[in-house]
Every structure is written in structure tokens, then in C-alpha cells.
C-alpha positions in Angstrom: -28.9 44.0 97.9 -30.5 47.4 97.4 -30.8 47.9 93.7 -31.4 51.6 93.8 -28.1 52.0 96.1 -26.2 50.1 93.5 -27.5 52.5 90.7 -26.6 55.5 92.9 -23.1 54.4 93.7 -22.5 53.3 89.9 -23.5 56.6 88.7 -21.1 58.5 91.1 -18.4 55.9 90.4 -18.8 56.5 86.6 -18.1 60.2 87.0 -15.1 59.5 88.9 -13.8 56.9 86.5 -14.4 59.3 83.6 -12.4 62.1 85.4 -9.5 59.5 85.8 -9.2 58.2 82.3 -9.5 60.7 79.5 -6.6 59.3 77.6 -8.4 55.8 77.6 -11.6 57.7 76.4 -9.6 59.4 73.4 -8.0 56.0 72.7 -11.6 54.5 72.4 -12.6 57.2 70.1 -9.8 56.5 67.8 -10.0 52.7 68.1 -13.6 52.7 67.0 -12.7 53.7 63.6 -10.7 50.6 62.9 -11.3 47.9 65.6 -14.6 46.4 65.8 -16.2 47.9 69.0 -12.9 49.6 69.6 -11.4 46.5 71.1 -9.4 43.4 70.1 -12.0 41.0 72.0 -15.4 41.5 73.2 -14.1 40.6 76.7 -12.2 43.9 76.6 -15.3 46.0 76.2 -17.2 47.9 78.8 -19.1 51.1 79.5 -18.6 53.9 79.0 -15.2 52.9 77.5 -12.5 50.3 78.0 -9.3 51.0 79.8 -6.4 50.7 77.6 -3.2 49.5 79.3 0.4 50.8 78.6 2.6 48.4 80.5 3.0 46.0 83.4 5.7 45.0 85.9 5.3 42.1 88.4 1.9 42.7 90.1 1.1 46.0 88.7 -0.1 47.6 85.5 -0.4 51.4 84.2 -3.1 52.6 81.9 -2.8 55.2 78.9 -3.4 57.9 81.5 -0.7 56.8 84.0 -2.8 55.5 86.4 -1.3 52.5 88.5 -3.3 49.4 89.4 -2.6 46.4 91.6 -3.5 43.9 89.0 -5.8 40.9 90.3 -7.3 40.4 86.8 -3.8 39.1 85.3 -5.1 38.6 81.7 -8.0 36.2 82.9 -5.3 34.3 85.1 -2.9 33.9 82.3 -0.2 35.9 84.1 0.4 33.8 87.2 4.0 34.8 86.5 3.4 38.3 87.0 4.0 40.8 84.3 7.6 40.8 82.5 9.1 38.2 84.9 12.8 38.4 84.4 13.2 34.7 83.6 10.5 34.9 80.9 11.8 38.1 79.5 15.1 36.7 79.1 14.1 33.5 77.5 12.0 35.4 75.0 14.7 37.8 74.2 17.3 35.0 73.7 14.9 33.2 71.6 13.9 36.1 69.5 17.4 36.5 68.3 17.7 32.9 67.0 14.5 33.0 65.0 10.7 33.6 65.9 9.0 31.1 63.8 10.0 28.0 61.6 6.9 25.8 61.0 9.1 23.1 62.9 9.4 21.7 66.2 12.0 23.1 68.6 13.9 21.6 71.7 12.0 23.9 74.0 8.5 22.2 72.8 10.1 18.6 73.8 11.1 20.1 77.1 7.7 21.6 77.8 6.0 18.4 76.8 8.3 16.3 79.2 7.5 18.7 82.2 3.8 18.7 81.5 3.8 14.9 81.3 5.4 14.9 84.8 3.0 17.3 86.2 -0.3 16.1 84.6 0.6 12.3 84.3 -0.8 12.0 80.6 2.0 10.5 78.3 1.2 12.4 74.9 1.0 16.2 74.1 0.4 18.4 71.4 0.5 22.3 71.3 -2.2 24.8 70.0 -2.2 28.6 70.1 -5.2 29.2 72.6 -7.7 27.5 74.9 -10.4 27.6 72.2 -8.1 25.6 69.9 -7.1 23.3 72.5 -10.6 22.2 73.5 -11.5 21.9 69.9 -8.7 19.5 69.4 -9.6 17.5 72.5 -13.2 17.1 71.1 -11.8 16.0 67.8 -9.7 13.4 69.7 -13.0 12.1 71.5 -15.0 12.0 68.3 -12.1 10.2 66.5 -12.0 7.5 69.3 -15.6 6.8 69.8 -17.1 7.6 66.7 -19.8 9.7 68.2 -20.6 13.3 67.7 -22.4 14.6 70.8 -20.6 16.6 73.2 -21.8 17.3 77.1 -20.7 20.2 78.9 -21.7 21.7 82.3 -24.4 24.6 82.3 -22.7 28.1 82.5 -19.3 26.7 81.5 -17.1 28.5 78.8 -14.7 26.3 76.7 -13.9 29.0 74.1 -15.6 31.1 71.6 -16.0 28.5 68.8 -19.5 27.0 68.2 -19.5 23.3 69.1 -22.1 21.3 67.3 -24.3 18.5 69.1 -23.6 20.2 72.3 -25.7 19.5 75.4 -25.5 20.9 79.1 -25.9 19.6 82.6 -25.6 21.3 85.9 -22.1 20.8 87.5 -22.1 18.7 90.6 -25.5 16.9 89.4 -24.4 13.3 89.0 -28.1 12.0 88.5 -28.9 14.5 85.7 -25.3 13.7 84.1 -26.1 10.1 84.0 -29.5 10.5 82.4 -28.1 12.7 79.8 -25.1 10.3 78.8 -27.7 7.5 78.6 -29.8 9.7 76.5 -27.4 11.3 74.1 -24.6 8.7 74.0 -21.9 11.3 73.8 -18.3 11.4 72.6 -17.1 13.3 75.6 -17.8 15.1 78.7 -15.8 18.3 79.0 -15.5 20.0 82.3 -13.5 22.0 84.4 -12.2 20.5 87.8 -13.7 23.6 89.5 -16.1 25.9 87.5 -14.5 29.4 86.9 -16.8 31.2 84.6 -19.5 31.7 87.2 -17.1 33.1 90.0 -15.4 29.7 91.5 -17.5 26.8 92.1 -15.9 23.9 93.7 -16.8 20.1 93.0 -18.6 18.4 95.8 -16.8 15.7 97.6 -16.5 12.6 95.4 -18.1 14.2 92.3 -14.9 14.1 90.2 -14.6 10.3 91.1 -18.1 9.5 90.2 -17.7 11.6 87.1 -14.7 9.5 86.1 -16.4 6.2 86.8 -19.5 7.3 85.1 -17.7 8.1 81.7 -15.4 5.1 81.9 -18.4 2.7 82.2 -20.1 4.4 79.2 -17.0 4.6 77.0 -17.2 8.4 77.1 -14.0 10.5 76.9 -13.4 12.6 79.9 -12.0 16.0 78.9 -10.7 18.2 81.7 -10.4 21.8 80.7 -7.4 23.2 82.6 -7.2 26.5 80.6 -7.7 28.4 83.9 -7.0 26.0 86.7 -3.8 24.4 85.1 -0.7 25.8 86.6 -2.5 28.1 88.7 -4.0 26.3 91.4 -1.2 23.7 91.6 1.8 22.6 89.6 -0.6 20.0 88.2 -3.7 21.9 88.2 -7.0 20.1 89.2 -5.2 16.9 88.3 -3.0 17.2 91.3 -5.1 19.4 93.7 -8.5 17.9 93.1 -7.5 14.2 92.2 -9.3 14.5 88.7 -8.4 11.6 86.3 -9.2 12.8 82.8 -8.3 11.2 79.4 -7.5 14.5 78.0 -6.3 17.7 79.7 -6.4 21.1 77.9 -4.0 24.0 78.9 -3.5 27.7 77.7 -3.6 31.1 79.5 -0.8 30.6 82.1 1.3 28.1 80.0 2.9 30.7 77.7 3.9 33.2 80.4 2.0 35.9 78.5 2.5 34.7 74.9 -0.2 32.9 73.2 -0.1 29.0 73.4 -2.3 26.1 74.5 -1.6 22.5 74.8 -3.4 19.1 74.6 -2.4 16.1 76.8 -3.7 12.7 76.3 -3.7 9.0 76.9 -1.5 6.7 74.8 -4.7 5.3 73.4 -6.3 8.6 72.5 -2.8 9.5 70.8 -3.0 6.4 68.4 -4.9 8.1 65.6 -2.7 11.1 65.6 0.5 9.0 65.6 -0.7 6.8 62.7 -2.2 9.5 60.6 -5.7 9.0 60.8 -6.4 12.4 62.7 -4.2 15.4 61.8 -3.9 18.0 64.2 -2.5 21.0 62.6 -1.7 24.7 63.2 1.0 26.9 61.6 2.0 28.4 65.0 1.6 25.3 67.0 4.7 25.1 69.2 5.8 28.4 68.1 9.4 29.1 69.3 8.9 32.3 71.3 5.8 30.5 73.2 7.8 27.5 73.9 10.8 29.4 75.1 8.4 31.4 77.4 6.8 28.3 78.7 10.0 26.3 79.3 11.4 29.2 81.3 8.1 29.6 83.3 7.8 25.9 84.1 11.4 25.4 85.1 12.1 28.7 86.6 9.1 30.3 88.1 6.4 28.1 88.8 8.4 26.2 91.5 7.3 24.4 94.8 8.0 27.5 96.7 6.1 29.6 94.4 3.0 27.5 94.7 3.5 27.6 98.5 3.3 31.5 98.3 0.4 31.3 95.9 -1.6 29.2 98.4 -0.8 31.5 101.4 -1.9 34.6 99.6 -4.8 32.9 98.2 -5.9 31.9 101.5 -5.3 35.3 103.1 -7.4 37.0 100.6 -10.4 34.4 101.3 -10.1 35.0 105.0 -10.0 38.8 104.9 -12.9 39.3 102.5 -14.8 36.6 104.4 -14.2 38.7 107.6 -15.6 41.9 105.8 -18.6 40.0 104.8 -19.5 38.6 108.1 -18.9 41.9 109.9 -21.5 43.5 107.6 -24.0 40.6 107.8 -24.1 40.1 104.2 -25.6 37.3 102.3 -22.4 36.3 100.4 -19.5 33.8 100.8 -15.8 33.7 99.5 -14.5 30.4 97.8 -10.7 30.0 97.2 -8.4 27.6 95.3 -4.9 28.1 95.1 -4.2 31.4 93.3 -7.9 31.8 92.4 -10.9 33.2 94.4 -14.2 34.7 94.3 -17.2 36.1 96.2 -20.5 34.6 95.7 -23.3 37.3 96.2 -26.5 35.5 97.2 -27.3 31.9 98.3 -26.9 30.1 94.9 -23.3 30.4 93.3 -24.3 28.9 89.9 -27.0 31.6 89.3 -24.6 34.7 89.5 -25.2 38.1 90.9 -26.9 41.0 89.6 -24.9 42.2 86.6 -25.3 45.8 88.0 -23.6 44.7 91.1 -20.8 43.1 89.0 -20.2 46.5 87.1 -20.2 48.3 90.3 -17.5 46.2 91.9 -15.3 46.6 88.8 -15.5 50.4 88.6 -15.3 50.8 92.3 -12.1 48.8 92.6 -10.8 50.5 89.4 -11.3 53.9 91.1 -9.2 52.6 93.9 -6.1 51.3 91.9 -7.3 47.8 92.0 -7.8 45.9 88.6 -10.1 43.0 88.1 -12.1 41.3 85.5 -14.8 43.7 84.1 -18.4 42.9 84.1 -18.0 39.4 85.8 -18.6 37.7 89.3 -16.4 39.4 91.7 -13.1 37.2 91.4 -9.4 37.5 91.7 -6.2 35.9 90.5 -3.0 36.3 92.6 0.5 36.0 91.1 4.1 35.1 92.3 4.5 38.8 92.1 1.8 39.7 94.6 2.5 40.4 98.3 0.8 41.2 101.4 0.6 44.7 100.6 -1.1 43.9 97.4 -3.6 41.8 99.3 -4.3 44.5 101.8 -4.9 47.1 99.1 -7.7 44.9 97.5 -9.3 44.1 100.9 -9.3 47.8 101.8 -11.0 48.8 98.6 -13.5 46.0 99.0 -14.2 46.9 102.7 -15.1 50.4 101.6 -17.5 49.3 99.0 -19.2 47.0 101.4 -19.7 49.7 103.8 -21.2 51.8 101.1 -23.6 49.1 100.1 -24.6 48.5 103.8 -24.3 51.9 105.5 -27.2 50.9 108.2 -25.3 47.9 109.1 -21.7 49.3 109.1 -22.6 52.5 110.8 -20.5 54.4 108.3 -20.1 55.3 104.7 -16.7 55.6 102.9 -15.9 57.5 99.7 
């Protein structure tokens, strides 16, 4: 990819972006006086300023300037239900009038745990408030079970913003390297996603998850499956169902709460023993919060149905097929990968190396200027929801095709604004 061309297009699109978002600029100037960096999370920041969103409805959101976007970001895949889904809104509204917090368990928490057991096959569950907390709780379970401290994760993975001590990394899909590392450090656990989602979307090679299960079991290592992004988005039972993963522990968050902050840890009966007999205390004032549990119950029972997953698969496949056609027509060294509602474009020949950061920024701002919201500063990736339709997919693909035409004018024979 021509670096000079990327810089030229980025400069042009930055001017267009600035002209479209003066209210976001004003909000950024105001926010910097109180919010560190002007945002609530470092993930929200970007140059020259973030876009501040005002509302969402279904597959669309509107920013502080009133610009409308088809949302393929969806809160880092948290909003697979779409924004303000009527079933979720009704459940939260009803629950709010009955009390929003008790520091005690409600019936909705029991109902959600029962449904998660059915979907993921693990008998015991506890709730948290985020994916970070869920993964930390899972690691505590593994350490309590094994009496060991070391943790192994995949290179390039993200399991939350907390610092994990005694952490070691190994490449995803590299069984030999993993076996060597396990023998060397004798870890308490291996924590992994079924498919990596922090470097675009990287699928497991055939048989990899089965070998991973066998390897960890033979060495007495707890296998933690981080389903914060894949759970409830790629199938009703996440990677456990779709990819055949067989973990000792599953962690969930993001899409579980239907837009409210919540997380969950599912575990085998054996790993639950120290929790149930009091040797290990998993605590949290807001764990199983009534509003979050009401939203989760409505989402699981009324929104994320078998018919919803069939439609997510159809739209996801259509996204991959259409973007792949654009790539092939222009002779680009890139490929599309999809898994249920999730998908990404990998630029270059090695998906785990990632693309030029400048290209990632250009993709984001180009799509934003054409009314398509995606994740800023990351690999080109998308998340569809139950609220998306063919028209939304077409809008994304049209914007993507325009960018490709600009990046490869000699191949395409045209350039588009």
C-alpha cells in the first residue's frame, strides 16, 4: 500500500471530518477541563478529537452535531441487540421502578445463570461488572485450584486493562510453542479467545482448540475461554457452540448486559468448590446488579433467539462476500474473515502482524465521513446486530469500495470522492 497516498487521503479526510463535527470539537474542548484526555476511556480518544455520541436507535447512532451513522462499532461488539431494543428498554424501565440496587441477588440473576448454563454447558456461574473483572476472577479460580501463579495468554490478545502478574505469551495457533511454554513455566491457566479479536479476526486452525484442550488437561492447567467478544455474538453459546471449544472456565461481558455493564464467569463444579465452601471469595458490590440482570434476561430470552442468530449469520456472510469481491476486483493483498456477526479485513499477508496504523486511521475517518461508524484506530473490523439489514450492509460496502478505488486508482481506473 502506498504510504504517501494514505497520508494524502488522510489529510483530505481530516479536513472533511473537522467541517462535519464542530460540536464534537467544542465538547472535546470542554471535556478536557475535567475528563482526563477529554474521554471516559482511552479507547474513546482519537485525533484530532473524538466524536461524542448523543443517541442510538436500532442500527444507527447520532453524534453531537446531528450526523447519522450506521453503527458497525456497536460498543466494541457489546450491542448485538441493537440500540434501545424495545424488549431491553421495557425490562430496564420496569426494573428501575422496583429498585436499582440492593447488594443482594434477584430472581433475574438466577434466570440468567440458568440460561447461560444451558448455552455454554458449565454448571456454576458468578456475575461481575466488566470483562476485566470476569477475567481476573477466572484467573483467581485457576490459581486457587492449582496453587500456581503463572498465566499464559496469546500474543496480541487483550483480556482487560488490569495488570496480570507472572504473565507469559505465546503465538495463537502455535501448538509446539505452547507446549514448550507450559513445560517451562508450569502455569495455573491458559487464557485465550476461541478466535482472536484484538488483531482483526483470526480464526483457530483446524484441530487447534482440541489440541489446546488435551494439552492443558494433561498438564493440569485450567483452560479459560475469554468469550467477552465472542460469547452471544457468534452463536447462542459463543465459541463453545460454534467452534467446539471445551473450557474449564468461560468469561462473558459486553453483549451480555444489552448495553448495561455486566460480566459473568462460568465454571466447572470442581472449580466452583473453593467459592462454595468459602476458601475463595468472589466479591463485588454491583455484581448481579438488578438493572443489568433484567436487561440480560430480556436479551437472552426475547432478543437473541435462534431466528436472530440465523439472520446475524446471513448478514455476516453477506458482509464478507461483498468486501471480498471489492478486494479481488482491485487486486489487493488483503482478505476478509467472518464469524457470525463479526468480521474483518486483513491487509497484507500475515493477519497477526496487523496493518499500517496510518491505514487503520484512514479507514476509520473515511467511513465516518460517509456515515459509517466503526472502531477507531484498529484493524478494519465490523459487528452487525439484530437491527442491521441489507441496506446497512450495502452502505458499508459502498463506502469501503470508494476507499479502495482511491487507494488503487491505477488498478480501478477511477477515483471517487
